[in-house]
N, C-alpha and C positions, 0 to 999 in steps of 0.2 A: 555448597560447592557444586553439586550436580547441576542445579538449575542454572548457575552461572556458565558452566561448560556447555550446557544445551543451548542457552541463548547465544553464546559466542559461536557455536557451530551453525545455528540458524542464520546469524548474520553473515558468517563466512559463506555459507551455501547461497544465500541471496546474492551476495556480491559476485560469486563465481558465475551464477546463472545470468544476472543482468549484465555483467561485463562480456560474457560470451555472446549474448544477444546484440549488444552494441557493436562488438568487433565483427560479428558475423554480417552485420548490415543488411539483413533481410527484413523487409517491411513486415511489421506485425509481431516481432519477436519480444519487444521490450514490455515491461510491466505496464507502463503508461498506455501502450497501444492496446493491450488486453483490457485494461480498465475502460477505455473508451468504447470498445466493443461490448463488454459485459454490461456496462451501466448505460449504454446508449447516450452518451453525453453529446452526441452530434445533433440531438433533438432538444427542443426547449423543455419538454417534459423530463427527459433524461437528466438534463443539467439541473433542473429544479429539484428533482429527487436526490441527486448526488449532493447538491449544496446543503439541503436540509439534513440529510443523513450524515454527512461529514461534520456538519456544524454541531449536531447533537453528540456525535462521538467525541469530537474534540473538546466540547464543553465538559462532558463527563471525564475525559481523560485528564484535563487540567485540574479539575477538582479532585480527581483520584490521586494525582501526584502531589498536590498540596496537602490534602487531608488524609490520604491513605484509605479513603472509602472503598 
């Protein structure tokens, strides 16, 4: 029960932060804009690293959900 409550609190916190950034309408506030800066996806190398990294993560995540690994 504790973990469920913590996950729900995390989701609610994320929703509040992201909604505030969208409503605030200041450039650079949203999570996607931070990801673009943090991972430098405006460059070819940055996009390549991001695609490979996210591909590996999502491949693991799908197998984790299916098999509980």
